[in-house]
C-alpha positions in Angstrom: -68.9 -46.2 -20.2 -66.0 -48.9 -21.1 -65.9 -50.8 -17.9 -67.7 -53.9 -17.1 -70.3 -54.2 -14.7 -70.8 -56.8 -12.0 -73.9 -58.9 -12.3 -75.8 -57.2 -9.4 -75.0 -53.7 -10.7 -76.1 -54.8 -14.4 -79.3 -56.0 -12.7 -80.0 -52.7 -10.5 -79.6 -50.9 -13.9 -81.6 -53.1 -15.7 -84.4 -52.8 -12.9 -84.4 -49.2 -13.3 -83.9 -48.7 -17.3 -86.7 -50.9 -17.8 -88.9 -48.2 -16.3 -87.7 -45.4 -17.8 -89.9 -44.0 -20.4 -87.3 -43.0 -22.5 -85.6 -46.2 -23.4 -87.2 -49.1 -25.2 -86.1 -52.2 -25.0 -86.4 -55.0 -27.7 -86.2 -58.6 -27.5 -84.7 -60.9 -30.5 -86.3 -64.3 -30.7 -85.4 -67.3 -33.2 -88.0 -70.2 -32.7 -88.8 -68.8 -29.1 -85.2 -68.5 -27.8 -83.7 -65.2 -26.7 -81.2 -64.5 -29.1 -80.3 -60.9 -28.3 -81.5 -57.2 -27.5 -81.7 -54.2 -29.4 -82.2 -51.1 -27.4 -83.6 -47.4 -28.0 -82.3 -43.9 -25.6 -84.0 -41.4 -26.3 -81.5 -38.6 -25.8 -83.8 -35.5 -27.2 -87.1 -34.9 -28.7 -85.7 -36.9 -32.3 -82.7 -38.6 -31.8 -82.1 -41.8 -30.0 -78.8 -43.8 -29.8 -79.1 -47.2 -30.4 -77.1 -50.7 -29.5 -77.4 -54.2 -30.3 -76.7 -57.1 -28.2 -76.4 -60.6 -29.7 -75.3 -64.0 -27.9 -71.7 -64.9 -30.0 -73.3 -67.9 -30.8 -75.5 -66.5 -33.2 -73.2 -64.2 -34.8 -73.3 -64.3 -38.5 -76.8 -65.3 -38.7 -78.8 -62.3 -39.5 -80.6 -61.5 -36.0 -78.5 -58.2 -35.7 -79.4 -56.7 -39.0 -83.6 -58.5 -38.8 -84.0 -56.3 -35.6 -81.9 -53.3 -36.7 -84.2 -53.0 -39.5 -87.4 -53.5 -37.5 -86.1 -50.9 -35.5 -85.5 -48.4 -38.2 -88.7 -49.3 -40.0 -90.5 -48.5 -36.3 -88.9 -45.6 -35.3 -88.5 -43.4 -38.2 -89.1 -40.3 -36.4 -85.7 -40.6 -34.9 -82.0 -40.2 -36.1 -80.6 -42.8 -34.4 -76.7 -43.0 -33.6 -74.6 -46.1 -33.0 -71.1 -45.7 -31.4 -69.2 -48.8 -32.3 -65.8 -50.1 -31.4 -63.1 -49.7 -33.8 -62.2 -52.7 -34.0 -66.0 -54.2 -34.3 -66.1 -54.6 -38.2 -68.8 -56.7 -38.5 -71.3 -54.3 -36.4 -69.6 -51.0 -39.3 -70.6 -53.6 -41.8 -74.0 -54.0 -40.8 -75.0 -50.5 -39.6 -73.8 -48.9 -43.2 -75.7 -51.5 -45.0 -78.5 -50.5 -42.7 -78.0 -46.9 -44.3 -75.7 -45.6 -41.4 -73.1 -42.7 -42.3 -69.8 -42.7 -40.5 -69.2 -39.6 -38.9 -65.9 -40.0 -37.0 -63.9 -43.4 -35.9 -66.6 -44.9 -33.4 -70.2 -42.7 -34.6 -72.5 -43.8 -37.2 -75.7 -41.6 -37.7 -78.9 -42.2 -39.8 -80.7 -39.4 -40.4 -84.7 -39.5 -39.4 -87.0 -40.5 -42.4 -90.0 -37.7 -42.8 -93.8 -38.9 -44.1 
């Protein structure tokens, strides 16, 4: 969905999402400040979609990479997908550096790790 929700629509969605067992939310913190979030939507038993939201003033400080690497370590059992806008070069670089493979213009995949 590319349309921007209203604040009330977002609050309604967030309230429902926080109760769901198939969504993991993690807050990205820096010195007791919230600087962003990373979310996993569990699509199937072993596939999840990851998305990262970072405050624009925090771009380029390594927070997104730190958070993505932590999620990768904590959720090795999932094949992870990310959908990245074509013009978002920074996110493309981030996901590629973290081992994701681009499979089409906007989709990046990282295979689950077997233990």
